[in-house]
Every structure is written in structure tokens, then in C-alpha cells.
HTML snippet that shows the backbone in 3Dmol.js (N, CA, C, O; Angstrom):
<script src="https://3Dmol.org/build/3Dmol-min.js"></script>
<div id="view" style="width:600px;height:400px;position:relative"></div>
<script>
const pdb = `
ATOM      1  N   LYS A   1      -7.539  -9.975  13.252  1.00  0.00           N
ATOM      2  CA  LYS A   1      -7.298 -11.372  12.979  1.00  0.00           C
ATOM      3  C   LYS A   1      -6.147 -11.472  11.990  1.00  0.00           C
ATOM      4  O   LYS A   1      -6.068 -10.682  11.050  1.00  0.00           O
ATOM      5  N   TYR A   2      -5.268 -12.419  12.190  1.00  0.00           N
ATOM      6  CA  TYR A   2      -4.114 -12.603  11.316  1.00  0.00           C
ATOM      7  C   TYR A   2      -4.283 -13.870  10.486  1.00  0.00           C
ATOM      8  O   TYR A   2      -4.818 -14.873  10.957  1.00  0.00           O
ATOM      9  N   TYR A   3      -3.819 -13.805   9.248  1.00  0.00           N
ATOM     10  CA  TYR A   3      -3.898 -14.938   8.331  1.00  0.00           C
ATOM     11  C   TYR A   3      -2.516 -15.233   7.760  1.00  0.00           C
ATOM     12  O   TYR A   3      -1.686 -14.331   7.646  1.00  0.00           O
ATOM     13  N   SER A   4      -2.268 -16.477   7.406  1.00  0.00           N
ATOM     14  CA  SER A   4      -1.085 -16.808   6.621  1.00  0.00           C
ATOM     15  C   SER A   4      -1.306 -16.224   5.228  1.00  0.00           C
ATOM     16  O   SER A   4      -2.438 -15.910   4.861  1.00  0.00           O
ATOM     17  N   ASP A   5      -0.241 -16.078   4.454  1.00  0.00           N
ATOM     18  CA  ASP A   5      -0.391 -15.544   3.096  1.00  0.00           C
ATOM     19  C   ASP A   5      -1.348 -16.392   2.266  1.00  0.00           C
ATOM     20  O   ASP A   5      -2.170 -15.855   1.523  1.00  0.00           O
ATOM     21  N   ASP A   6      -1.246 -17.719   2.388  1.00  0.00           N
ATOM     22  CA  ASP A   6      -2.119 -18.603   1.607  1.00  0.00           C
ATOM     23  C   ASP A   6      -3.583 -18.433   1.998  1.00  0.00           C
ATOM     24  O   ASP A   6      -4.453 -18.339   1.132  1.00  0.00           O
ATOM     25  N   ARG A   7      -3.852 -18.395   3.285  1.00  0.00           N
ATOM     26  CA  ARG A   7      -5.238 -18.243   3.759  1.00  0.00           C
ATOM     27  C   ARG A   7      -5.794 -16.868   3.383  1.00  0.00           C
ATOM     28  O   ARG A   7      -6.955 -16.748   2.992  1.00  0.00           O
ATOM     29  N   PHE A   8      -4.970 -15.848   3.504  1.00  0.00           N
ATOM     30  CA  PHE A   8      -5.379 -14.495   3.127  1.00  0.00           C
ATOM     31  C   PHE A   8      -5.719 -14.453   1.643  1.00  0.00           C
ATOM     32  O   PHE A   8      -6.725 -13.865   1.246  1.00  0.00           O
ATOM     33  N   ASN A   9      -4.885 -15.072   0.833  1.00  0.00           N
ATOM     34  CA  ASN A   9      -5.112 -15.120  -0.611  1.00  0.00           C
ATOM     35  C   ASN A   9      -6.434 -15.812  -0.933  1.00  0.00           C
ATOM     36  O   ASN A   9      -7.166 -15.360  -1.814  1.00  0.00           O
ATOM     37  N   GLN A  10      -6.747 -16.891  -0.237  1.00  0.00           N
ATOM     38  CA  GLN A  10      -8.021 -17.589  -0.448  1.00  0.00           C
ATOM     39  C   GLN A  10      -9.199 -16.697  -0.084  1.00  0.00           C
ATOM     40  O   GLN A  10     -10.203 -16.671  -0.795  1.00  0.00           O
ATOM     41  N   ARG A  11      -9.082 -15.971   1.014  1.00  0.00           N
ATOM     42  CA  ARG A  11     -10.185 -15.107   1.474  1.00  0.00           C
ATOM     43  C   ARG A  11     -10.465 -13.976   0.496  1.00  0.00           C
ATOM     44  O   ARG A  11     -11.624 -13.684   0.201  1.00  0.00           O
ATOM     45  N   ILE A  12      -9.409 -13.333  -0.010  1.00  0.00           N
ATOM     46  CA  ILE A  12      -9.647 -12.178  -0.880  1.00  0.00           C
ATOM     47  C   ILE A  12     -10.164 -12.599  -2.245  1.00  0.00           C
ATOM     48  O   ILE A  12     -10.868 -11.828  -2.898  1.00  0.00           O
ATOM     49  N   LYS A  13      -9.835 -13.795  -2.687  1.00  0.00           N
ATOM     50  CA  LYS A  13     -10.356 -14.267  -3.972  1.00  0.00           C
ATOM     51  C   LYS A  13     -11.809 -14.714  -3.849  1.00  0.00           C
ATOM     52  O   LYS A  13     -12.565 -14.652  -4.819  1.00  0.00           O
ATOM     53  N   ALA A  14     -12.192 -15.157  -2.675  1.00  0.00           N
ATOM     54  CA  ALA A  14     -13.542 -15.684  -2.477  1.00  0.00           C
ATOM     55  C   ALA A  14     -14.584 -14.575  -2.363  1.00  0.00           C
ATOM     56  O   ALA A  14     -15.775 -14.824  -2.553  1.00  0.00           O
ATOM     57  N   GLU A  15     -14.152 -13.367  -2.058  1.00  0.00           N
ATOM     58  CA  GLU A  15     -15.098 -12.280  -1.845  1.00  0.00           C
ATOM     59  C   GLU A  15     -14.928 -11.208  -2.913  1.00  0.00           C
ATOM     60  O   GLU A  15     -13.813 -10.767  -3.194  1.00  0.00           O
ATOM     61  N   ASP A  16     -16.030 -10.800  -3.496  1.00  0.00           N
ATOM     62  CA  ASP A  16     -16.011  -9.759  -4.516  1.00  0.00           C
ATOM     63  C   ASP A  16     -16.719  -8.535  -3.946  1.00  0.00           C
ATOM     64  O   ASP A  16     -17.816  -8.173  -4.373  1.00  0.00           O
ATOM     65  N   LYS A  17     -16.067  -7.910  -2.974  1.00  0.00           N
ATOM     66  CA  LYS A  17     -16.649  -6.782  -2.264  1.00  0.00           C
ATOM     67  C   LYS A  17     -15.626  -5.657  -2.183  1.00  0.00           C
ATOM     68  O   LYS A  17     -14.477  -5.803  -2.599  1.00  0.00           O
ATOM     69  N   PHE A  18     -16.073  -4.537  -1.640  1.00  0.00           N
ATOM     70  CA  PHE A  18     -15.165  -3.434  -1.359  1.00  0.00           C
ATOM     71  C   PHE A  18     -14.078  -3.949  -0.423  1.00  0.00           C
ATOM     72  O   PHE A  18     -14.375  -4.575   0.594  1.00  0.00           O
ATOM     73  N   SER A  19     -12.820  -3.688  -0.766  1.00  0.00           N
ATOM     74  CA  SER A  19     -11.727  -4.211   0.052  1.00  0.00           C
ATOM     75  C   SER A  19     -10.606  -3.184   0.185  1.00  0.00           C
ATOM     76  O   SER A  19     -10.320  -2.419  -0.736  1.00  0.00           O
ATOM     77  N   ILE A  20      -9.988  -3.193   1.350  1.00  0.00           N
ATOM     78  CA  ILE A  20      -8.881  -2.285   1.652  1.00  0.00           C
ATOM     79  C   ILE A  20      -7.735  -3.103   2.229  1.00  0.00           C
ATOM     80  O   ILE A  20      -7.944  -4.011   3.034  1.00  0.00           O
ATOM     81  N   ILE A  21      -6.525  -2.767   1.805  1.00  0.00           N
ATOM     82  CA  ILE A  21      -5.329  -3.308   2.450  1.00  0.00           C
ATOM     83  C   ILE A  21      -4.479  -2.113   2.859  1.00  0.00           C
ATOM     84  O   ILE A  21      -4.394  -1.124   2.131  1.00  0.00           O
ATOM     85  N   HIS A  22      -3.854  -2.209   4.023  1.00  0.00           N
ATOM     86  CA  HIS A  22      -3.063  -1.105   4.554  1.00  0.00           C
ATOM     87  C   HIS A  22      -1.629  -1.550   4.796  1.00  0.00           C
ATOM     88  O   HIS A  22      -1.378  -2.650   5.288  1.00  0.00           O
ATOM     89  N   PHE A  23      -0.698  -0.680   4.444  1.00  0.00           N
ATOM     90  CA  PHE A  23       0.723  -0.905   4.705  1.00  0.00           C
ATOM     91  C   PHE A  23       1.274   0.287   5.475  1.00  0.00           C
ATOM     92  O   PHE A  23       1.026   1.433   5.099  1.00  0.00           O
ATOM     93  N   ASN A  24       2.013   0.035   6.538  1.00  0.00           N
ATOM     94  CA  ASN A  24       2.779   1.070   7.227  1.00  0.00           C
ATOM     95  C   ASN A  24       4.166   1.005   6.602  1.00  0.00           C
ATOM     96  O   ASN A  24       4.977   0.157   6.976  1.00  0.00           O
ATOM     97  N   SER A  25       4.440   1.885   5.662  1.00  0.00           N
ATOM     98  CA  SER A  25       5.634   1.744   4.828  1.00  0.00           C
ATOM     99  C   SER A  25       6.938   2.140   5.512  1.00  0.00           C
ATOM    100  O   SER A  25       8.003   1.637   5.153  1.00  0.00           O
ATOM    101  N   ARG A  26       6.866   3.036   6.492  1.00  0.00           N
ATOM    102  CA  ARG A  26       8.092   3.534   7.128  1.00  0.00           C
ATOM    103  C   ARG A  26       9.136   3.907   6.080  1.00  0.00           C
ATOM    104  O   ARG A  26      10.278   3.447   6.127  1.00  0.00           O
ATOM    105  N   SER A  27       8.728   4.739   5.143  1.00  0.00           N
ATOM    106  CA  SER A  27       9.481   5.279   4.008  1.00  0.00           C
ATOM    107  C   SER A  27       9.075   4.548   2.732  1.00  0.00           C
ATOM    108  O   SER A  27       9.481   3.412   2.485  1.00  0.00           O
ATOM    109  N   ILE A  28       8.282   5.218   1.949  1.00  0.00           N
ATOM    110  CA  ILE A  28       7.798   4.628   0.702  1.00  0.00           C
ATOM    111  C   ILE A  28       8.945   4.369  -0.271  1.00  0.00           C
ATOM    112  O   ILE A  28       8.925   3.386  -1.012  1.00  0.00           O
ATOM    113  N   HIS A  29       9.945   5.251  -0.267  1.00  0.00           N
ATOM    114  CA  HIS A  29      11.074   5.053  -1.181  1.00  0.00           C
ATOM    115  C   HIS A  29      11.893   3.823  -0.803  1.00  0.00           C
ATOM    116  O   HIS A  29      12.400   3.125  -1.681  1.00  0.00           O
ATOM    117  N   ALA A  30      12.025   3.555   0.474  1.00  0.00           N
ATOM    118  CA  ALA A  30      12.803   2.399   0.925  1.00  0.00           C
ATOM    119  C   ALA A  30      12.039   1.089   0.784  1.00  0.00           C
ATOM    120  O   ALA A  30      12.656   0.036   0.625  1.00  0.00           O
ATOM    121  N   ASN A  31      10.711   1.130   0.840  1.00  0.00           N
ATOM    122  CA  ASN A  31       9.943  -0.114   0.944  1.00  0.00           C
ATOM    123  C   ASN A  31       8.902  -0.351  -0.140  1.00  0.00           C
ATOM    124  O   ASN A  31       8.143  -1.317  -0.056  1.00  0.00           O
ATOM    125  N   LEU A  32       8.848   0.502  -1.150  1.00  0.00           N
ATOM    126  CA  LEU A  32       7.846   0.320  -2.197  1.00  0.00           C
ATOM    127  C   LEU A  32       7.992  -1.030  -2.899  1.00  0.00           C
ATOM    128  O   LEU A  32       6.990  -1.688  -3.178  1.00  0.00           O
ATOM    129  N   ASN A  33       9.207  -1.445  -3.183  1.00  0.00           N
ATOM    130  CA  ASN A  33       9.391  -2.739  -3.861  1.00  0.00           C
ATOM    131  C   ASN A  33       8.874  -3.896  -3.016  1.00  0.00           C
ATOM    132  O   ASN A  33       8.311  -4.848  -3.555  1.00  0.00           O
ATOM    133  N   ARG A  34       9.056  -3.826  -1.699  1.00  0.00           N
ATOM    134  CA  ARG A  34       8.538  -4.883  -0.820  1.00  0.00           C
ATOM    135  C   ARG A  34       7.016  -4.914  -0.848  1.00  0.00           C
ATOM    136  O   ARG A  34       6.419  -5.990  -0.832  1.00  0.00           O
ATOM    137  N   ILE A  35       6.382  -3.747  -0.888  1.00  0.00           N
ATOM    138  CA  ILE A  35       4.919  -3.675  -0.973  1.00  0.00           C
ATOM    139  C   ILE A  35       4.449  -4.276  -2.290  1.00  0.00           C
ATOM    140  O   ILE A  35       3.507  -5.069  -2.312  1.00  0.00           O
ATOM    141  N   LYS A  36       5.102  -3.901  -3.392  1.00  0.00           N
ATOM    142  CA  LYS A  36       4.729  -4.440  -4.709  1.00  0.00           C
ATOM    143  C   LYS A  36       4.915  -5.954  -4.754  1.00  0.00           C
ATOM    144  O   LYS A  36       4.067  -6.670  -5.287  1.00  0.00           O
ATOM    145  N   GLU A  37       6.015  -6.439  -4.197  1.00  0.00           N
ATOM    146  CA  GLU A  37       6.265  -7.884  -4.171  1.00  0.00           C
ATOM    147  C   GLU A  37       5.186  -8.612  -3.377  1.00  0.00           C
ATOM    148  O   GLU A  37       4.716  -9.671  -3.792  1.00  0.00           O
ATOM    149  N   TYR A  38       4.794  -8.048  -2.243  1.00  0.00           N
ATOM    150  CA  TYR A  38       3.754  -8.677  -1.433  1.00  0.00           C
ATOM    151  C   TYR A  38       2.439  -8.727  -2.200  1.00  0.00           C
ATOM    152  O   TYR A  38       1.764  -9.756  -2.209  1.00  0.00           O
ATOM    153  N   LEU A  39       2.072  -7.628  -2.841  1.00  0.00           N
ATOM    154  CA  LEU A  39       0.832  -7.599  -3.622  1.00  0.00           C
ATOM    155  C   LEU A  39       0.879  -8.616  -4.762  1.00  0.00           C
ATOM    156  O   LEU A  39      -0.128  -9.256  -5.065  1.00  0.00           O
ATOM    157  N   ASP A  40       2.041  -8.766  -5.392  1.00  0.00           N
ATOM    158  CA  ASP A  40       2.195  -9.782  -6.442  1.00  0.00           C
ATOM    159  C   ASP A  40       2.082 -11.191  -5.863  1.00  0.00           C
ATOM    160  O   ASP A  40       1.455 -12.066  -6.461  1.00  0.00           O
ATOM    161  N   ASP A  41       2.692 -11.407  -4.696  1.00  0.00           N
ATOM    162  CA  ASP A  41       2.677 -12.734  -4.069  1.00  0.00           C
ATOM    163  C   ASP A  41       1.273 -13.186  -3.701  1.00  0.00           C
ATOM    164  O   ASP A  41       0.917 -14.344  -3.917  1.00  0.00           O
ATOM    165  N   ILE A  42       0.471 -12.278  -3.144  1.00  0.00           N
ATOM    166  CA  ILE A  42      -0.876 -12.682  -2.748  1.00  0.00           C
ATOM    167  C   ILE A  42      -1.838 -12.635  -3.922  1.00  0.00           C
ATOM    168  O   ILE A  42      -2.940 -13.180  -3.857  1.00  0.00           O
ATOM    169  N   ASN A  43      -1.414 -11.977  -5.000  1.00  0.00           N
ATOM    170  CA  ASN A  43      -2.198 -11.991  -6.231  1.00  0.00           C
ATOM    171  C   ASN A  43      -3.619 -11.468  -6.018  1.00  0.00           C
ATOM    172  O   ASN A  43      -4.568 -11.959  -6.629  1.00  0.00           O
ATOM    173  N   GLY A  44      -3.753 -10.481  -5.157  1.00  0.00           N
ATOM    174  CA  GLY A  44      -5.074  -9.936  -4.852  1.00  0.00           C
ATOM    175  C   GLY A  44      -5.297  -8.588  -5.494  1.00  0.00           C
ATOM    176  O   GLY A  44      -4.346  -7.877  -5.819  1.00  0.00           O
ATOM    177  N   THR A  45      -6.543  -8.243  -5.672  1.00  0.00           N
ATOM    178  CA  THR A  45      -6.925  -6.928  -6.160  1.00  0.00           C
ATOM    179  C   THR A  45      -7.786  -6.278  -5.088  1.00  0.00           C
ATOM    180  O   THR A  45      -8.746  -6.876  -4.603  1.00  0.00           O
ATOM    181  N   PHE A  46      -7.440  -5.069  -4.729  1.00  0.00           N
ATOM    182  CA  PHE A  46      -8.140  -4.355  -3.674  1.00  0.00           C
ATOM    183  C   PHE A  46      -8.755  -3.085  -4.235  1.00  0.00           C
ATOM    184  O   PHE A  46      -8.223  -2.489  -5.172  1.00  0.00           O
ATOM    185  N   THR A  47      -9.871  -2.678  -3.663  1.00  0.00           N
ATOM    186  CA  THR A  47     -10.495  -1.429  -4.056  1.00  0.00           C
ATOM    187  C   THR A  47      -9.590  -0.267  -3.666  1.00  0.00           C
ATOM    188  O   THR A  47      -9.421   0.681  -4.433  1.00  0.00           O
ATOM    189  N   VAL A  48      -9.011  -0.343  -2.473  1.00  0.00           N
ATOM    190  CA  VAL A  48      -8.143   0.709  -1.946  1.00  0.00           C
ATOM    191  C   VAL A  48      -6.882   0.078  -1.374  1.00  0.00           C
ATOM    192  O   VAL A  48      -6.941  -0.920  -0.656  1.00  0.00           O
ATOM    193  N   ILE A  49      -5.739   0.677  -1.702  1.00  0.00           N
ATOM    194  CA  ILE A  49      -4.478   0.331  -1.052  1.00  0.00           C
ATOM    195  C   ILE A  49      -4.063   1.571  -0.268  1.00  0.00           C
ATOM    196  O   ILE A  49      -3.747   2.604  -0.858  1.00  0.00           O
ATOM    197  N   ALA A  50      -4.063   1.472   1.055  1.00  0.00           N
ATOM    198  CA  ALA A  50      -3.690   2.596   1.916  1.00  0.00           C
ATOM    199  C   ALA A  50      -2.249   2.411   2.372  1.00  0.00           C
ATOM    200  O   ALA A  50      -1.852   1.322   2.787  1.00  0.00           O
ATOM    201  N   ILE A  51      -1.476   3.481   2.290  1.00  0.00           N
ATOM    202  CA  ILE A  51      -0.075   3.429   2.701  1.00  0.00           C
ATOM    203  C   ILE A  51       0.180   4.600   3.642  1.00  0.00           C
ATOM    204  O   ILE A  51       0.028   5.761   3.261  1.00  0.00           O
ATOM    205  N   SER A  52       0.565   4.287   4.866  1.00  0.00           N
ATOM    206  CA  SER A  52       0.870   5.336   5.843  1.00  0.00           C
ATOM    207  C   SER A  52       2.372   5.403   6.081  1.00  0.00           C
ATOM    208  O   SER A  52       3.135   4.552   5.624  1.00  0.00           O
ATOM    209  N   GLU A  53       2.769   6.434   6.804  1.00  0.00           N
ATOM    210  CA  GLU A  53       4.176   6.687   7.111  1.00  0.00           C
ATOM    211  C   GLU A  53       5.051   6.599   5.866  1.00  0.00           C
ATOM    212  O   GLU A  53       6.063   5.899   5.842  1.00  0.00           O
ATOM    213  N   THR A  54       4.632   7.328   4.837  1.00  0.00           N
ATOM    214  CA  THR A  54       5.412   7.368   3.597  1.00  0.00           C
ATOM    215  C   THR A  54       6.675   8.197   3.760  1.00  0.00           C
ATOM    216  O   THR A  54       7.646   8.015   3.026  1.00  0.00           O
ATOM    217  N   TRP A  55       6.658   9.105   4.722  1.00  0.00           N
ATOM    218  CA  TRP A  55       7.740  10.035   5.007  1.00  0.00           C
ATOM    219  C   TRP A  55       7.993  10.968   3.832  1.00  0.00           C
ATOM    220  O   TRP A  55       9.113  11.440   3.635  1.00  0.00           O
ATOM    221  N   GLN A  56       6.957  11.230   3.058  1.00  0.00           N
ATOM    222  CA  GLN A  56       7.042  12.178   1.949  1.00  0.00           C
ATOM    223  C   GLN A  56       6.850  13.596   2.465  1.00  0.00           C
ATOM    224  O   GLN A  56       6.124  13.820   3.433  1.00  0.00           O
ATOM    225  N   LYS A  57       7.493  14.535   1.826  1.00  0.00           N
ATOM    226  CA  LYS A  57       7.295  15.954   2.097  1.00  0.00           C
ATOM    227  C   LYS A  57       6.817  16.600   0.806  1.00  0.00           C
ATOM    228  O   LYS A  57       6.966  16.026  -0.273  1.00  0.00           O
ATOM    229  N   ASP A  58       6.243  17.795   0.917  1.00  0.00           N
ATOM    230  CA  ASP A  58       5.720  18.469  -0.267  1.00  0.00           C
ATOM    231  C   ASP A  58       6.787  18.743  -1.316  1.00  0.00           C
ATOM    232  O   ASP A  58       6.481  18.788  -2.508  1.00  0.00           O
ATOM    233  N   ASP A  59       8.042  18.929  -0.892  1.00  0.00           N
ATOM    234  CA  ASP A  59       9.097  19.221  -1.854  1.00  0.00           C
ATOM    235  C   ASP A  59       9.699  17.953  -2.472  1.00  0.00           C
ATOM    236  O   ASP A  59      10.616  18.045  -3.289  1.00  0.00           O
ATOM    237  N   CYS A  60       9.200  16.785  -2.095  1.00  0.00           N
ATOM    238  CA  CYS A  60       9.678  15.515  -2.657  1.00  0.00           C
ATOM    239  C   CYS A  60       8.865  15.156  -3.891  1.00  0.00           C
ATOM    240  O   CYS A  60       7.660  15.398  -3.953  1.00  0.00           O
ATOM    241  N   ASP A  61       9.533  14.586  -4.849  1.00  0.00           N
ATOM    242  CA  ASP A  61       8.854  14.100  -6.045  1.00  0.00           C
ATOM    243  C   ASP A  61       8.171  12.778  -5.719  1.00  0.00           C
ATOM    244  O   ASP A  61       8.812  11.842  -5.244  1.00  0.00           O
ATOM    245  N   LEU A  62       6.885  12.707  -5.972  1.00  0.00           N
ATOM    246  CA  LEU A  62       6.151  11.460  -5.746  1.00  0.00           C
ATOM    247  C   LEU A  62       6.352  10.587  -6.982  1.00  0.00           C
ATOM    248  O   LEU A  62       5.515  10.573  -7.884  1.00  0.00           O
ATOM    249  N   SER A  63       7.461   9.865  -7.017  1.00  0.00           N
ATOM    250  CA  SER A  63       7.833   9.127  -8.221  1.00  0.00           C
ATOM    251  C   SER A  63       7.587   7.630  -8.058  1.00  0.00           C
ATOM    252  O   SER A  63       8.465   6.818  -8.348  1.00  0.00           O
ATOM    253  N   PHE A  64       6.410   7.272  -7.600  1.00  0.00           N
ATOM    254  CA  PHE A  64       6.067   5.860  -7.517  1.00  0.00           C
ATOM    255  C   PHE A  64       4.626   5.687  -7.937  1.00  0.00           C
ATOM    256  O   PHE A  64       3.816   6.609  -7.843  1.00  0.00           O
ATOM    257  N   GLU A  65       4.326   4.510  -8.395  1.00  0.00           N
ATOM    258  CA  GLU A  65       2.941   4.210  -8.751  1.00  0.00           C
ATOM    259  C   GLU A  65       2.702   2.721  -8.612  1.00  0.00           C
ATOM    260  O   GLU A  65       3.628   1.911  -8.670  1.00  0.00           O
ATOM    261  N   LEU A  66       1.446   2.384  -8.429  1.00  0.00           N
ATOM    262  CA  LEU A  66       1.012   0.993  -8.389  1.00  0.00           C
ATOM    263  C   LEU A  66       0.065   0.809  -9.560  1.00  0.00           C
ATOM    264  O   LEU A  66      -0.924   1.532  -9.681  1.00  0.00           O
ATOM    265  N   ASP A  67       0.357  -0.145 -10.417  1.00  0.00           N
ATOM    266  CA  ASP A  67      -0.461  -0.372 -11.607  1.00  0.00           C
ATOM    267  C   ASP A  67      -1.927  -0.560 -11.241  1.00  0.00           C
ATOM    268  O   ASP A  67      -2.268  -1.341 -10.353  1.00  0.00           O
ATOM    269  N   GLY A  68      -2.782   0.170 -11.941  1.00  0.00           N
ATOM    270  CA  GLY A  68      -4.211   0.033 -11.737  1.00  0.00           C
ATOM    271  C   GLY A  68      -4.777   0.898 -10.623  1.00  0.00           C
ATOM    272  O   GLY A  68      -5.967   0.817 -10.319  1.00  0.00           O
ATOM    273  N   TYR A  69      -3.929   1.730 -10.008  1.00  0.00           N
ATOM    274  CA  TYR A  69      -4.374   2.570  -8.896  1.00  0.00           C
ATOM    275  C   TYR A  69      -3.982   4.022  -9.144  1.00  0.00           C
ATOM    276  O   TYR A  69      -2.969   4.309  -9.781  1.00  0.00           O
ATOM    277  N   GLU A  70      -4.798   4.919  -8.635  1.00  0.00           N
ATOM    278  CA  GLU A  70      -4.527   6.352  -8.696  1.00  0.00           C
ATOM    279  C   GLU A  70      -4.057   6.801  -7.318  1.00  0.00           C
ATOM    280  O   GLU A  70      -4.687   6.478  -6.311  1.00  0.00           O
ATOM    281  N   ALA A  71      -2.961   7.541  -7.270  1.00  0.00           N
ATOM    282  CA  ALA A  71      -2.415   7.998  -5.988  1.00  0.00           C
ATOM    283  C   ALA A  71      -3.118   9.270  -5.525  1.00  0.00           C
ATOM    284  O   ALA A  71      -3.208  10.246  -6.269  1.00  0.00           O
ATOM    285  N   ASN A  72      -3.609   9.251  -4.302  1.00  0.00           N
ATOM    286  CA  ASN A  72      -4.161  10.417  -3.615  1.00  0.00           C
ATOM    287  C   ASN A  72      -3.468  10.480  -2.271  1.00  0.00           C
ATOM    288  O   ASN A  72      -3.428   9.489  -1.542  1.00  0.00           O
ATOM    289  N   TYR A  73      -2.925  11.633  -1.940  1.00  0.00           N
ATOM    290  CA  TYR A  73      -2.141  11.694  -0.713  1.00  0.00           C
ATOM    291  C   TYR A  73      -2.133  13.097  -0.125  1.00  0.00           C
ATOM    292  O   TYR A  73      -2.394  14.083  -0.813  1.00  0.00           O
ATOM    293  N   ILE A  74      -1.829  13.157   1.157  1.00  0.00           N
ATOM    294  CA  ILE A  74      -1.601  14.409   1.865  1.00  0.00           C
ATOM    295  C   ILE A  74      -0.299  14.224   2.635  1.00  0.00           C
ATOM    296  O   ILE A  74      -0.198  13.358   3.503  1.00  0.00           O
ATOM    297  N   ASN A  75       0.683  15.035   2.311  1.00  0.00           N
ATOM    298  CA  ASN A  75       1.959  14.948   3.008  1.00  0.00           C
ATOM    299  C   ASN A  75       1.882  15.675   4.342  1.00  0.00           C
ATOM    300  O   ASN A  75       1.101  16.611   4.517  1.00  0.00           O
ATOM    301  N   ARG A  76       2.696  15.230   5.263  1.00  0.00           N
ATOM    302  CA  ARG A  76       2.778  15.868   6.571  1.00  0.00           C
ATOM    303  C   ARG A  76       3.415  17.240   6.438  1.00  0.00           C
ATOM    304  O   ARG A  76       4.363  17.410   5.672  1.00  0.00           O
ATOM    305  N   GLN A  77       2.917  18.204   7.162  1.00  0.00           N
ATOM    306  CA  GLN A  77       3.449  19.562   7.078  1.00  0.00           C
ATOM    307  C   GLN A  77       4.603  19.805   8.050  1.00  0.00           C
ATOM    308  O   GLN A  77       5.451  20.659   7.787  1.00  0.00           O
ATOM    309  N   ASN A  78       4.654  19.093   9.138  1.00  0.00           N
ATOM    310  CA  ASN A  78       5.685  19.288  10.161  1.00  0.00           C
ATOM    311  C   ASN A  78       6.405  17.974  10.413  1.00  0.00           C
ATOM    312  O   ASN A  78       5.926  16.905  10.034  1.00  0.00           O
ATOM    313  N   LYS A  79       7.550  18.067  11.051  1.00  0.00           N
ATOM    314  CA  LYS A  79       8.369  16.897  11.374  1.00  0.00           C
ATOM    315  C   LYS A  79       8.801  16.202  10.099  1.00  0.00           C
ATOM    316  O   LYS A  79       8.892  16.829   9.044  1.00  0.00           O
ATOM    317  N   SER A  80       9.073  14.891  10.194  1.00  0.00           N
ATOM    318  CA  SER A  80       9.436  14.162   8.982  1.00  0.00           C
ATOM    319  C   SER A  80       8.201  14.024   8.118  1.00  0.00           C
ATOM    320  O   SER A  80       7.084  14.312   8.548  1.00  0.00           O
ATOM    321  N   GLY A  81       8.417  13.583   6.907  1.00  0.00           N
ATOM    322  CA  GLY A  81       7.283  13.429   5.994  1.00  0.00           C
ATOM    323  C   GLY A  81       6.293  12.403   6.487  1.00  0.00           C
ATOM    324  O   GLY A  81       6.664  11.498   7.234  1.00  0.00           O
ATOM    325  N   GLY A  82       5.032  12.522   6.085  1.00  0.00           N
ATOM    326  CA  GLY A  82       3.972  11.609   6.527  1.00  0.00           C
ATOM    327  C   GLY A  82       3.424  10.874   5.423  1.00  0.00           C
ATOM    328  O   GLY A  82       2.521  10.059   5.611  1.00  0.00           O
TER     329      GLY A  82
END
`;
const viewer = $3Dmol.createViewer("view");
viewer.addModel(pdb, "pdb");
viewer.setStyle({}, {cartoon: {color: "spectrum"}});
viewer.zoomTo();
viewer.render();
</script>
């Protein structure tokens, strides 16, 4: 189901339950600011923020963070970073 930003914001504030939001980042370095801006815009707090297609590799420095969250990740071993 899809929601407008305003409706989504109303729903997440109305419920105080376990919550997950997922972003397909298609490069965390290129799109982290857009993810942060979206989270600021909807003004929501989630139990888990899942980010896929980060395109990180083990030899890359994981130099990003989201305030209030701990990063746990597994990088892709083959092909481009995952």
C-alpha cells in the first residue's frame, strides 16, 4: 500500500509499535543525504531502518551514520558492493 508523505507521517505517529522502514539506496554514498532528508521530512522514528543496495565493499570505509541508530551490515563478497 502506498501513502502520501503526510498520510504516512500521520500513520507512524499514531502507532507506538515495532516499525521498519526500508530504502533501496543504489549507493549509500550517493544517496545518504536524500535518505536523511526524507527521514527528517516525515519526522518519524523507526525501530529499524533497513538500507539495501549500499554498494559497499569490505575495503570501503563505512563513514556514515544515522543519529540514534547503530549500523549492522554485511557487505557483498562478489560483484559490486551490496
